[in-house]
C-alpha positions as CSV (number, residue, x, y, z in Angstrom):
1,M,20.7,-31.5,57.6
2,L,20.7,-27.9,56.6
3,I,18.3,-28.3,53.7
4,S,14.7,-29.1,54.6
5,T,12.3,-30.8,52.3
6,A,9.8,-28.4,50.6
7,W,6.4,-29.8,50.2
8,A,4.2,-28.6,47.4
9,Q,1.2,-26.7,48.5
10,S,-2.1,-27.5,46.9
11,G,-3.4,-24.4,45.2
12,G,-6.6,-23.7,43.2
13,A,-7.1,-25.5,40.0
14,A,-5.5,-23.6,37.1
15,G,-7.4,-25.1,34.2
16,G,-10.1,-23.8,31.8
17,G,-9.2,-20.1,31.7
18,G,-5.9,-20.7,29.9
19,L,-7.6,-21.6,26.6
20,M,-9.9,-18.6,26.7
21,Q,-7.0,-16.2,27.5
22,T,-5.0,-17.6,24.6
23,I,-7.9,-17.0,22.2
24,I,-8.4,-13.5,23.4
25,M,-4.7,-12.7,23.0
26,M,-4.6,-14.1,19.5
27,V,-7.6,-11.9,18.5
28,L,-6.0,-8.9,20.1
29,I,-2.7,-9.5,18.2
30,F,-4.6,-9.9,14.9
31,G,-6.5,-6.7,15.6
32,V,-3.3,-4.8,16.2
33,F,-1.7,-6.2,13.0
34,Y,-4.8,-5.3,11.0
35,F,-5.0,-1.7,12.1
36,L,-1.2,-1.0,12.1
37,M,-0.2,-3.0,9.0
38,I,-2.9,-4.5,6.8
39,R,-5.4,-1.6,6.6
40,P,-2.8,1.1,5.8
41,Q,-1.3,-1.1,3.1
42,Q,-4.8,-1.6,1.5
43,K,-5.4,2.2,1.5
44,K,-2.0,2.7,-0.2
45,V,-2.8,0.2,-2.9
46,K,-6.2,1.7,-3.5
47,A,-4.7,5.2,-3.8
48,H,-2.1,3.9,-6.2
49,R,-4.7,2.1,-8.3
50,E,-6.8,5.3,-8.5
51,M,-3.7,7.4,-9.5
52,I,-2.9,4.9,-12.3
53,S,-6.4,4.9,-13.6
54,A,-6.5,8.8,-13.7
55,L,-3.4,9.1,-15.9
56,R,-3.8,11.4,-18.9
57,R,-1.7,12.7,-21.7
58,G,0.6,15.5,-20.5
59,D,1.0,14.3,-16.9
60,K,4.6,14.4,-15.6
61,V,5.4,11.2,-13.8
62,V,8.2,9.2,-12.2
63,T,8.5,5.4,-12.8
64,A,9.6,2.9,-10.2
65,G,13.0,2.8,-11.9
66,G,13.5,6.5,-11.3
67,I,12.8,7.7,-14.9
68,Y,11.1,11.1,-15.2
69,G,8.9,11.6,-18.2
70,T,5.7,13.0,-19.6
71,V,2.8,10.8,-20.6
72,A,2.7,11.0,-24.4
73,K,0.0,8.5,-25.0
74,V,-2.2,6.2,-22.9
75,T,-2.0,3.0,-25.0
76,N,-4.3,0.8,-23.1
77,E,-5.1,-0.2,-19.5
78,A,-1.8,-2.0,-19.2
79,E,0.8,0.4,-20.7
80,V,1.6,4.0,-21.3
81,A,4.0,5.8,-23.7
82,L,6.3,8.2,-21.9
83,E,8.4,10.9,-23.5
84,I,11.6,11.0,-21.5
85,A,13.4,13.4,-23.9
86,D,12.6,15.4,-27.0
87,G,11.5,12.7,-29.5
88,V,12.4,9.8,-27.3
89,R,9.4,7.7,-26.3
90,V,9.4,4.5,-24.3
91,R,6.6,2.1,-23.4
92,V,6.2,1.3,-19.8
93,A,3.7,-0.7,-17.8
94,R,1.2,1.5,-16.0
95,G,1.9,-0.3,-12.7
96,T,5.5,0.9,-12.7
97,I,4.5,4.5,-12.4
98,S,5.1,5.4,-8.8
99,E,4.2,9.1,-8.6
100,V,2.5,11.8,-10.6
101,I,4.5,15.0,-10.3
102,S,2.2,17.4,-12.0
103,K,-1.2,17.0,-13.6
104,I,-2.4,18.9,-16.6
105,E,-5.6,20.8,-15.9
106,P,-8.5,20.1,-18.2
107,A,-9.4,22.9,-20.6
108,N,-12.4,24.9,-19.6
109,D,-15.5,25.0,-21.8
110,T,-15.8,28.7,-21.2
111,A,-12.5,29.3,-23.0
112,K,-14.0,27.9,-26.2
113,K,-16.9,30.3,-26.2
């Protein structure tokens, strides 16, 4: 016959190290996901939370729906009154404010003196 029988050669035992390699790879993959996805998202959420808590009357903002307005009144920690046109005020949730365009500078105490 033209085809000869191939006999399996006995090699070294390939056990034991497979489980450790799998664990190391899982830890590496989790580390990459943490530094590339989870950590930047946590920073973004923290910055948004700080921006929302620093809202003051007179700040020009943009909501998540794309409405531009000026903060007319900070009602409570959950909502804000926005003036979107002369005499037109709407109540929006603070969490829907996506960006502060311009902030009003606080008045100096030296200007009063």
